[in-house]
Backbone and ligand atoms as CSV (ligand in chain L), in Angstrom:
chain,resi,resn,atom,element,x,y,z
A,1,UNK,N,N,-27.412,-11.458,31.098
A,1,UNK,CA,C,-26.881,-11.006,29.811
A,1,UNK,C,C,-28.017,-10.748,28.820
A,2,UNK,N,N,-28.948,-11.679,28.787
A,2,UNK,CA,C,-30.112,-11.510,27.915
A,2,UNK,C,C,-30.862,-10.226,28.244
A,3,UNK,N,N,-31.044,-10.001,29.540
A,3,UNK,CA,C,-31.788,-8.821,29.977
A,3,UNK,C,C,-31.074,-7.563,29.527
A,4,UNK,N,N,-29.769,-7.590,29.650
A,4,UNK,CA,C,-29.000,-6.404,29.298
A,4,UNK,C,C,-29.132,-6.114,27.801
A,5,UNK,N,N,-29.038,-7.135,26.998
A,5,UNK,CA,C,-29.152,-6.936,25.557
A,5,UNK,C,C,-30.543,-6.391,25.222
A,6,UNK,N,N,-31.555,-6.933,25.888
A,6,UNK,CA,C,-32.917,-6.476,25.635
A,6,UNK,C,C,-33.061,-5.020,26.053
A,7,UNK,N,N,-32.444,-4.681,27.161
A,7,UNK,CA,C,-32.498,-3.308,27.653
A,7,UNK,C,C,-31.868,-2.360,26.636
A,8,UNK,N,N,-30.742,-2.772,26.113
A,8,UNK,CA,C,-30.051,-1.900,25.159
A,8,UNK,C,C,-30.866,-1.775,23.881
A,9,UNK,N,N,-31.490,-2.869,23.514
A,9,UNK,CA,C,-32.324,-2.833,22.327
A,9,UNK,C,C,-33.440,-1.810,22.513
A,10,UNK,N,N,-34.098,-1.860,23.670
A,10,UNK,CA,C,-35.168,-0.912,23.966
A,10,UNK,C,C,-34.631,0.517,23.998
A,11,UNK,N,N,-33.498,0.658,24.633
A,11,UNK,CA,C,-32.867,1.966,24.755
A,11,UNK,C,C,-32.661,2.565,23.365
A,12,UNK,N,N,-32.144,1.740,22.480
A,12,UNK,CA,C,-31.861,2.239,21.136
A,12,UNK,C,C,-33.148,2.568,20.401
A,13,UNK,N,N,-34.165,1.768,20.646
A,13,UNK,CA,C,-35.434,2.015,19.963
A,13,UNK,C,C,-36.079,3.305,20.428
A,14,UNK,N,N,-35.908,3.594,21.711
A,14,UNK,CA,C,-36.622,4.730,22.270
A,14,UNK,C,C,-35.760,5.979,22.376
A,15,UNK,N,N,-34.479,5.858,22.095
A,15,UNK,CA,C,-33.590,7.010,22.243
A,15,UNK,C,C,-34.086,8.167,21.383
A,16,UNK,N,N,-34.313,9.322,21.984
A,16,UNK,CA,C,-34.904,10.446,21.261
A,16,UNK,C,C,-34.081,10.887,20.048
A,17,UNK,N,N,-32.781,10.895,20.165
A,17,UNK,CA,C,-31.974,11.372,19.045
A,17,UNK,C,C,-32.167,10.488,17.822
A,18,UNK,N,N,-32.333,9.199,18.057
A,18,UNK,CA,C,-32.562,8.300,16.928
A,18,UNK,C,C,-33.914,8.591,16.300
A,19,UNK,N,N,-34.905,8.804,17.166
A,19,UNK,CA,C,-36.251,9.048,16.672
A,19,UNK,C,C,-36.300,10.342,15.866
A,20,UNK,N,N,-35.487,11.317,16.293
A,20,UNK,CA,C,-35.530,12.613,15.633
A,20,UNK,C,C,-34.525,12.754,14.500
A,21,UNK,N,N,-33.672,11.774,14.374
A,21,UNK,CA,C,-32.623,11.887,13.357
A,21,UNK,C,C,-33.261,12.058,11.983
A,22,UNK,N,N,-32.678,12.914,11.170
A,22,UNK,CA,C,-33.230,13.089,9.833
A,22,UNK,C,C,-33.158,11.762,9.086
A,23,UNK,N,N,-34.205,11.458,8.427
A,23,UNK,CA,C,-34.248,10.188,7.725
A,23,UNK,C,C,-33.277,10.217,6.554
A,24,UNK,N,N,-32.633,9.112,6.316
A,24,UNK,CA,C,-31.677,9.026,5.214
A,24,UNK,C,C,-32.373,8.852,3.881
A,25,UNK,N,N,-33.643,9.088,3.828
A,25,UNK,CA,C,-34.385,8.932,2.585
A,25,UNK,C,C,-35.708,8.296,2.917
A,26,UNK,N,N,-36.404,7.829,1.920
A,26,UNK,CA,C,-37.666,7.171,2.243
A,26,UNK,C,C,-37.355,5.801,2.826
A,27,UNK,N,N,-38.343,5.146,3.349
A,27,UNK,CA,C,-38.092,3.899,4.049
A,27,UNK,C,C,-38.882,2.766,3.415
A,28,UNK,N,N,-38.381,2.293,2.299
A,28,UNK,CA,C,-39.084,1.183,1.660
A,28,UNK,C,C,-39.101,-0.031,2.570
A,29,UNK,N,N,-40.228,-0.665,2.668
A,29,UNK,CA,C,-40.346,-1.873,3.485
A,29,UNK,C,C,-40.093,-1.612,4.944
A,30,UNK,N,N,-40.476,-0.448,5.424
A,30,UNK,CA,C,-40.121,-0.091,6.794
A,30,UNK,C,C,-40.804,-0.982,7.832
A,31,UNK,N,N,-41.858,-1.667,7.445
A,31,UNK,CA,C,-42.535,-2.531,8.399
A,31,UNK,C,C,-41.613,-3.668,8.836
A,32,UNK,N,N,-40.795,-4.149,7.920
A,32,UNK,CA,C,-39.912,-5.254,8.280
A,32,UNK,C,C,-38.490,-4.768,8.546
A,33,UNK,N,N,-38.153,-3.605,8.042
A,33,UNK,CA,C,-36.803,-3.098,8.221
A,33,UNK,C,C,-36.737,-2.225,9.465
A,34,UNK,N,N,-36.173,-2.811,10.538
A,34,UNK,CA,C,-36.158,-2.083,11.806
A,34,UNK,C,C,-34.919,-1.211,11.954
A,35,UNK,N,N,-34.049,-1.229,10.965
A,35,UNK,CA,C,-32.838,-0.439,11.081
A,35,UNK,C,C,-33.183,1.040,11.142
A,36,UNK,N,N,-32.775,1.720,12.225
A,36,UNK,CA,C,-33.091,3.138,12.337
A,36,UNK,C,C,-32.323,3.973,11.315
A,37,UNK,N,N,-32.765,5.195,11.067
A,37,UNK,CA,C,-32.091,6.028,10.080
A,37,UNK,C,C,-30.667,6.344,10.508
A,38,UNK,N,N,-29.804,6.643,9.553
A,38,UNK,CA,C,-28.406,6.912,9.881
A,38,UNK,C,C,-28.264,8.079,10.854
A,39,UNK,N,N,-27.351,7.944,11.759
A,39,UNK,CA,C,-27.044,9.017,12.697
A,39,UNK,C,C,-25.517,9.082,12.772
A,40,UNK,N,N,-25.007,10.065,13.452
A,40,UNK,CA,C,-23.553,10.180,13.516
A,40,UNK,C,C,-22.954,9.064,14.365
A,41,UNK,N,N,-21.666,8.812,14.137
A,41,UNK,CA,C,-20.955,7.803,14.915
A,41,UNK,C,C,-21.016,8.110,16.395
A,42,UNK,N,N,-20.956,9.386,16.732
A,42,UNK,CA,C,-21.001,9.768,18.140
A,42,UNK,C,C,-22.349,9.398,18.760
A,43,UNK,N,N,-23.421,9.655,18.013
A,43,UNK,CA,C,-24.754,9.305,18.516
A,43,UNK,C,C,-24.886,7.798,18.690
A,44,UNK,N,N,-24.388,7.060,17.719
A,44,UNK,CA,C,-24.464,5.600,17.829
A,44,UNK,C,C,-23.677,5.149,19.055
A,45,UNK,N,N,-22.493,5.703,19.245
A,45,UNK,CA,C,-21.687,5.310,20.406
A,45,UNK,C,C,-22.463,5.559,21.695
A,46,UNK,N,N,-23.006,6.762,21.796
A,46,UNK,CA,C,-23.685,7.134,23.041
A,46,UNK,C,C,-24.935,6.301,23.281
A,47,UNK,N,N,-25.607,5.928,22.211
A,47,UNK,CA,C,-26.868,5.223,22.394
A,47,UNK,C,C,-26.707,3.712,22.466
A,48,UNK,N,N,-25.648,3.193,21.863
A,48,UNK,CA,C,-25.535,1.737,21.805
A,48,UNK,C,C,-24.310,1.213,22.566
A,49,UNK,N,N,-23.160,1.779,22.344
A,49,UNK,CA,C,-21.919,1.201,22.884
A,49,UNK,C,C,-21.639,1.652,24.309
A,50,UNK,N,N,-22.004,2.892,24.585
A,50,UNK,CA,C,-21.607,3.512,25.856
A,50,UNK,C,C,-22.115,2.753,27.081
A,51,UNK,N,N,-23.297,2.146,26.968
A,51,UNK,CA,C,-23.866,1.427,28.103
A,51,UNK,C,C,-22.887,0.376,28.609
A,52,UNK,N,N,-22.152,-0.223,27.721
A,52,UNK,CA,C,-21.186,-1.241,28.139
A,52,UNK,C,C,-19.764,-0.683,28.200
A,53,UNK,N,N,-19.360,0.017,27.160
A,53,UNK,CA,C,-17.954,0.444,27.085
A,53,UNK,C,C,-17.698,1.749,27.836
A,54,UNK,N,N,-18.745,2.364,28.375
A,54,UNK,CA,C,-18.677,3.574,29.192
A,54,UNK,C,C,-18.373,4.829,28.363
A,55,UNK,N,N,-18.748,5.965,28.955
A,55,UNK,CA,C,-18.644,7.243,28.242
A,55,UNK,C,C,-17.207,7.574,27.866
A,56,UNK,N,N,-16.270,7.114,28.680
A,56,UNK,CA,C,-14.865,7.417,28.394
A,56,UNK,C,C,-14.165,6.301,27.630
A,57,UNK,N,N,-14.949,5.300,27.196
A,57,UNK,CA,C,-14.365,4.210,26.413
A,57,UNK,C,C,-13.485,3.278,27.229
A,58,UNK,N,N,-13.565,3.382,28.554
A,58,UNK,CA,C,-12.655,2.592,29.387
A,58,UNK,C,C,-13.187,1.200,29.715
A,59,UNK,N,N,-14.412,0.904,29.289
A,59,UNK,CA,C,-14.960,-0.412,29.597
A,59,UNK,C,C,-15.145,-0.568,31.095
A,60,UNK,N,N,-15.151,-1.787,31.567
A,60,UNK,CA,C,-15.328,-1.974,33.004
A,60,UNK,C,C,-15.420,-3.430,33.361
A,61,UNK,N,N,-15.612,-3.658,34.628
A,61,UNK,CA,C,-15.759,-5.019,35.124
A,61,UNK,C,C,-17.058,-5.106,35.893
A,62,UNK,N,N,-18.095,-5.606,35.248
A,62,UNK,CA,C,-19.357,-5.812,35.938
A,62,UNK,C,C,-19.633,-7.298,35.897
A,63,UNK,N,N,-20.802,-7.656,35.385
A,63,UNK,CA,C,-21.140,-9.059,35.208
A,63,UNK,C,C,-20.164,-9.682,34.211
A,64,UNK,N,N,-19.706,-8.855,33.284
A,64,UNK,CA,C,-18.743,-9.338,32.303
A,64,UNK,C,C,-17.587,-8.352,32.251
A,65,UNK,N,N,-16.461,-8.833,31.844
A,65,UNK,CA,C,-15.305,-7.978,31.640
A,65,UNK,C,C,-15.481,-7.281,30.295
A,66,UNK,N,N,-15.522,-5.965,30.331
A,66,UNK,CA,C,-15.713,-5.218,29.089
A,66,UNK,C,C,-14.424,-4.478,28.761
A,67,UNK,N,N,-13.812,-4.829,27.638
A,67,UNK,CA,C,-12.510,-4.232,27.327
A,67,UNK,C,C,-12.623,-2.736,27.035
A,68,UNK,N,N,-11.563,-2.017,27.339
A,68,UNK,CA,C,-11.497,-0.594,27.006
A,68,UNK,C,C,-11.336,-0.444,25.504
A,69,UNK,N,N,-12.039,0.533,24.946
A,69,UNK,CA,C,-11.793,0.897,23.549
A,69,UNK,C,C,-10.764,2.023,23.507
A,70,UNK,N,N,-10.582,2.666,24.647
A,70,UNK,CA,C,-9.599,3.743,24.746
A,70,UNK,C,C,-8.206,3.172,24.516
A,71,UNK,N,N,-7.438,3.892,23.708
A,71,UNK,CA,C,-6.054,3.511,23.396
A,71,UNK,C,C,-5.956,2.026,23.079
A,72,UNK,N,N,-6.812,1.568,22.207
A,72,UNK,CA,C,-6.857,0.143,21.880
A,72,UNK,C,C,-6.278,-0.087,20.483
A,73,UNK,N,N,-5.089,-0.677,20.438
A,73,UNK,CA,C,-4.374,-0.869,19.171
A,73,UNK,C,C,-5.121,-1.819,18.229
A,74,UNK,N,N,-6.055,-2.595,18.777
A,74,UNK,CA,C,-6.811,-3.513,17.911
A,74,UNK,C,C,-7.755,-2.764,16.977
A,75,UNK,N,N,-7.959,-1.473,17.243
A,75,UNK,CA,C,-8.854,-0.694,16.379
A,75,UNK,C,C,-8.155,-0.224,15.113
A,76,UNK,N,N,-6.855,-0.435,15.043
A,76,UNK,CA,C,-6.116,0.030,13.867
A,76,UNK,C,C,-6.648,-0.643,12.603
A,77,UNK,N,N,-6.941,-1.921,12.715
A,77,UNK,CA,C,-7.482,-2.670,11.579
A,77,UNK,C,C,-9.012,-2.563,11.652
A,78,UNK,N,N,-9.640,-1.777,10.742
A,78,UNK,CA,C,-11.085,-1.521,10.864
A,78,UNK,C,C,-11.926,-2.796,10.851
A,79,UNK,N,N,-11.426,-3.826,10.187
A,79,UNK,CA,C,-12.177,-5.080,10.110
A,79,UNK,C,C,-12.430,-5.683,11.482
A,80,UNK,N,N,-11.550,-5.380,12.428
A,80,UNK,CA,C,-11.711,-5.977,13.761
A,80,UNK,C,C,-12.957,-5.432,14.475
A,81,UNK,N,N,-13.059,-4.101,14.657
A,81,UNK,CA,C,-14.295,-3.603,15.294
A,81,UNK,C,C,-15.549,-3.861,14.456
A,82,UNK,N,N,-15.424,-3.809,13.137
A,82,UNK,CA,C,-16.603,-4.083,12.293
A,82,UNK,C,C,-17.071,-5.519,12.549
A,83,UNK,N,N,-16.114,-6.434,12.603
A,83,UNK,CA,C,-16.449,-7.838,12.863
A,83,UNK,C,C,-17.092,-8.034,14.222
A,84,UNK,N,N,-16.583,-7.305,15.223
A,84,UNK,CA,C,-17.168,-7.400,16.572
A,84,UNK,C,C,-18.634,-6.982,16.539
A,85,UNK,N,N,-18.919,-5.901,15.845
A,85,UNK,CA,C,-20.293,-5.385,15.791
A,85,UNK,C,C,-21.181,-6.349,15.006
A,86,UNK,N,N,-20.636,-6.922,13.939
A,86,UNK,CA,C,-21.439,-7.828,13.123
A,86,UNK,C,C,-21.713,-9.153,13.820
A,87,UNK,N,N,-20.688,-9.689,14.479
A,87,UNK,CA,C,-20.813,-11.049,15.000
A,87,UNK,C,C,-20.949,-11.125,16.504
A,88,UNK,N,N,-20.516,-10.079,17.197
A,88,UNK,CA,C,-20.492,-10.139,18.651
A,88,UNK,C,C,-19.432,-11.123,19.110
A,89,UNK,N,N,-19.234,-11.178,20.401
A,89,UNK,CA,C,-18.314,-12.165,20.975
A,89,UNK,C,C,-18.548,-12.187,22.471
A,90,UNK,N,N,-18.670,-13.353,23.047
A,90,UNK,CA,C,-18.873,-13.438,24.486
A,90,UNK,C,C,-20.086,-12.613,24.904
A,91,UNK,N,N,-19.857,-11.657,25.795
A,91,UNK,CA,C,-20.956,-10.859,26.337
A,91,UNK,C,C,-21.338,-9.691,25.432
A,92,UNK,N,N,-20.669,-9.555,24.310
A,92,UNK,CA,C,-21.080,-8.499,23.378
A,92,UNK,C,C,-21.963,-9.105,22.295
A,93,UNK,N,N,-23.226,-8.631,22.226
A,93,UNK,CA,C,-24.136,-9.208,21.222
A,93,UNK,C,C,-23.835,-8.641,19.833
A,94,UNK,N,N,-24.177,-9.373,18.785
A,94,UNK,CA,C,-24.116,-8.773,17.446
A,94,UNK,C,C,-25.111,-7.620,17.392
A,95,UNK,N,N,-24.762,-6.558,16.704
A,95,UNK,CA,C,-25.618,-5.367,16.748
A,95,UNK,C,C,-26.201,-5.006,15.389
A,96,UNK,N,N,-26.180,-5.964,14.488
A,96,UNK,CA,C,-26.665,-5.673,13.142
A,96,UNK,C,C,-28.190,-5.533,13.064
A,97,UNK,N,N,-28.906,-5.966,14.114
A,97,UNK,CA,C,-30.350,-5.709,14.139
A,97,UNK,C,C,-30.633,-4.243,14.438
A,98,UNK,N,N,-29.692,-3.619,15.132
A,98,UNK,CA,C,-29.862,-2.227,15.534
A,98,UNK,C,C,-29.245,-1.261,14.538
A,99,UNK,N,N,-28.131,-1.673,13.954
A,99,UNK,CA,C,-27.328,-0.743,13.177
A,99,UNK,C,C,-27.172,-1.206,11.740
A,100,UNK,N,N,-27.358,-0.264,10.836
A,100,UNK,CA,C,-27.108,-0.536,9.428
A,100,UNK,C,C,-25.658,-0.220,9.099
A,101,UNK,N,N,-25.240,-0.538,7.863
A,101,UNK,CA,C,-23.839,-0.350,7.475
A,101,UNK,C,C,-23.332,1.092,7.655
A,102,UNK,N,N,-24.177,2.083,7.368
A,102,UNK,CA,C,-23.730,3.476,7.498
A,102,UNK,C,C,-23.460,3.807,8.967
A,103,UNK,N,N,-24.294,3.283,9.837
A,103,UNK,CA,C,-24.121,3.550,11.270
A,103,UNK,C,C,-22.913,2.818,11.827
A,104,UNK,N,N,-22.699,1.607,11.344
A,104,UNK,CA,C,-21.519,0.857,11.788
A,104,UNK,C,C,-20.259,1.587,11.324
A,105,UNK,N,N,-20.258,2.041,10.063
A,105,UNK,CA,C,-19.103,2.791,9.560
A,105,UNK,C,C,-18.876,4.028,10.426
A,106,UNK,N,N,-19.959,4.723,10.770
A,106,UNK,CA,C,-19.857,5.943,11.567
A,106,UNK,C,C,-19.297,5.684,12.952
A,107,UNK,N,N,-19.806,4.655,13.606
A,107,UNK,CA,C,-19.373,4.427,14.990
A,107,UNK,C,C,-17.947,3.875,15.022
A,108,UNK,N,N,-17.591,3.082,14.021
A,108,UNK,CA,C,-16.216,2.568,13.985
A,108,UNK,C,C,-15.249,3.730,13.717
A,109,UNK,N,N,-15.630,4.620,12.805
A,109,UNK,CA,C,-14.810,5.813,12.570
A,109,UNK,C,C,-14.694,6.622,13.861
A,110,UNK,N,N,-15.793,6.726,14.575
A,110,UNK,CA,C,-15.796,7.498,15.821
A,110,UNK,C,C,-14.844,6.892,16.861
A,111,UNK,N,N,-14.949,5.604,17.113
A,111,UNK,CA,C,-14.084,5.037,18.162
A,111,UNK,C,C,-12.616,5.018,17.723
A,112,UNK,N,N,-12.382,4.951,16.408
A,112,UNK,CA,C,-10.989,4.948,15.931
A,112,UNK,C,C,-10.351,6.333,16.026
A,113,UNK,N,N,-11.169,7.359,16.219
A,113,UNK,CA,C,-10.619,8.720,16.269
A,113,UNK,C,C,-10.895,9.400,17.617
A,114,UNK,N,N,-11.370,8.622,18.587
A,114,UNK,CA,C,-11.620,9.190,19.920
A,114,UNK,C,C,-10.986,8.300,20.980
A,115,UNK,N,N,-11.080,8.708,22.214
A,115,UNK,CA,C,-10.587,7.937,23.359
A,115,UNK,C,C,-9.097,7.624,23.216
A,116,UNK,N,N,-8.348,8.578,22.692
A,116,UNK,CA,C,-6.905,8.374,22.579
A,116,UNK,C,C,-6.500,7.538,21.373
A,117,UNK,N,N,-7.458,7.186,20.527
A,117,UNK,CA,C,-7.130,6.480,19.276
A,117,UNK,C,C,-6.992,7.514,18.166
A,118,UNK,N,N,-6.071,7.289,17.267
A,118,UNK,CA,C,-5.827,8.297,16.239
A,118,UNK,C,C,-5.652,7.652,14.865
A,119,UNK,N,N,-6.617,6.807,14.517
A,119,UNK,CA,C,-6.603,6.168,13.205
A,119,UNK,C,C,-7.533,6.965,12.305
A,120,UNK,N,N,-6.926,7.908,11.588
A,120,UNK,CA,C,-7.712,8.969,10.960
A,120,UNK,C,C,-8.537,8.556,9.751
A,121,UNK,N,N,-8.132,7.494,9.074
A,121,UNK,CA,C,-8.825,7.152,7.831
A,121,UNK,C,C,-10.259,6.711,8.139
A,122,UNK,N,N,-11.250,7.467,7.617
A,122,UNK,CA,C,-12.639,7.099,7.916
A,122,UNK,C,C,-12.996,5.733,7.329
A,123,UNK,N,N,-13.831,5.027,8.045
A,123,UNK,CA,C,-14.352,3.756,7.557
A,123,UNK,C,C,-15.616,4.073,6.761
A,124,UNK,N,N,-15.732,3.498,5.577
A,124,UNK,CA,C,-16.874,3.840,4.737
A,124,UNK,C,C,-17.972,2.777,4.824
A,125,UNK,N,N,-19.161,3.232,4.475
A,125,UNK,CA,C,-20.307,2.333,4.421
A,125,UNK,C,C,-20.018,1.174,3.451
A,126,UNK,N,N,-19.337,1.510,2.346
A,126,UNK,CA,C,-19.035,0.483,1.340
A,126,UNK,C,C,-18.165,-0.628,1.934
A,127,UNK,N,N,-17.175,-0.238,2.764
A,127,UNK,CA,C,-16.311,-1.245,3.399
A,127,UNK,C,C,-17.132,-2.187,4.282
A,128,UNK,N,N,-18.045,-1.585,5.049
A,128,UNK,CA,C,-18.857,-2.395,5.956
A,128,UNK,C,C,-19.747,-3.330,5.146
A,129,UNK,N,N,-20.349,-2.776,4.095
A,129,UNK,CA,C,-21.230,-3.610,3.249
A,129,UNK,C,C,-20.454,-4.773,2.654
A,130,UNK,N,N,-19.220,-4.487,2.256
A,130,UNK,CA,C,-18.414,-5.535,1.662
A,130,UNK,C,C,-18.194,-6.661,2.681
A,131,UNK,N,N,-17.902,-6.257,3.921
A,131,UNK,CA,C,-17.697,-7.265,4.965
A,131,UNK,C,C,-18.969,-8.051,5.250
A,132,UNK,N,N,-20.116,-7.365,5.061
A,132,UNK,CA,C,-21.391,-8.043,5.317
A,132,UNK,C,C,-21.833,-8.856,4.108
A,133,UNK,N,N,-21.040,-8.790,3.059
A,133,UNK,CA,C,-21.396,-9.508,1.851
A,133,UNK,C,C,-22.569,-8.891,1.122
A,134,UNK,N,N,-22.719,-7.574,1.257
A,134,UNK,CA,C,-23.837,-6.885,0.588
A,134,UNK,C,C,-23.344,-6.145,-0.644
L,1,LIG,C1,C,-23.986,-5.394,25.876
L,1,LIG,C2,C,-22.709,-4.752,26.110
L,1,LIG,C3,C,-21.939,-4.255,24.888
L,1,LIG,C4,C,-22.344,-3.386,23.922
L,1,LIG,C5,C,-23.698,-2.736,23.753
L,1,LIG,C6,C,-21.210,-3.178,23.053
L,1,LIG,N1,N,-20.151,-3.938,23.478
L,1,LIG,FE1,FE,-18.350,-4.061,22.591
L,1,LIG,N2,N,-17.799,-5.504,23.906
L,1,LIG,C7,C,-18.547,-5.942,24.974
L,1,LIG,C8,C,-17.861,-7.047,25.631
L,1,LIG,C9,C,-18.346,-7.807,26.854
L,1,LIG,C10,C,-16.669,-7.256,24.904
L,1,LIG,C11,C,-15.620,-8.344,25.142
L,1,LIG,C12,C,-16.063,-9.578,24.376
L,1,LIG,C13,C,-15.125,-10.748,24.565
L,1,LIG,O1,O,-13.982,-10.671,24.108
L,1,LIG,O2,O,-15.556,-11.719,25.173
L,1,LIG,C14,C,-16.655,-6.239,23.840
L,1,LIG,C15,C,-15.631,-6.113,22.927
L,1,LIG,C16,C,-15.566,-5.111,21.966
L,1,LIG,C17,C,-14.441,-4.890,21.086
L,1,LIG,C18,C,-13.153,-5.693,21.070
L,1,LIG,C19,C,-12.155,-5.016,22.001
L,1,LIG,C20,C,-10.870,-5.776,22.151
L,1,LIG,O3,O,-9.944,-5.180,22.703
L,1,LIG,O4,O,-10.768,-6.925,21.719
L,1,LIG,C21,C,-14.753,-3.827,20.297
L,1,LIG,C22,C,-13.873,-3.207,19.206
L,1,LIG,C23,C,-16.077,-3.396,20.672
L,1,LIG,N3,N,-16.548,-4.198,21.692
L,1,LIG,C24,C,-16.740,-2.322,20.116
L,1,LIG,C25,C,-18.058,-1.992,20.381
L,1,LIG,C26,C,-18.778,-0.950,19.699
L,1,LIG,C27,C,-18.184,-0.027,18.656
L,1,LIG,C28,C,-20.048,-0.975,20.209
L,1,LIG,C29,C,-21.228,-0.135,19.788
L,1,LIG,C30,C,-21.580,-0.196,18.381
L,1,LIG,C31,C,-20.098,-2.017,21.221
L,1,LIG,N4,N,-18.865,-2.606,21.301
L,1,LIG,C32,C,-21.206,-2.337,21.970
L,1,LIG,C33,C,-19.777,-5.465,25.347
L,1,LIG,C34,C,-20.551,-4.598,24.604
């Protein structure tokens, strides 16, 4: 499990789309702030979530049971996926070292509107920040 998380961390660090993503502005304190620049929810999904939840959102059964995000009624309440990303659970690590609030909002909006989910109301960066106590 540790190895997998480390692998994903590296993957996210080296993923070309992240490296090339337009910067969301200047990067004050970038030496300590490892959060990559904002990218679309789809990019975040493909670079971070897909390794476990699969390209079709169906999850799988490997070393750990990974639930499907496809047609998942638990995504109706945005706080649920946001909380999963912030805190992790079981074999899912917290991803706040990789993703900032804008990216979390983007990817949660993405999974809520893809893979057979149709929760149209976008999740905003402000909502995520509020949950993070920022
Ligand atoms: C390292 C593998 C891994 C990565 C990366 C990962 N997840 Fe997960 N995810 C899991 C596992 C395993 C679970 C089940 C955890 C449990 O309940 O024990 C899970 C559970 C979830 C759940 C709860 C589903 C349910 O039905 O209860 C959501 C929502 C979720 N992940 C979203 C995401 C999103 C969005 C991303 C990308 C930002 C992501 N995950 C990245 C492994 C991963």
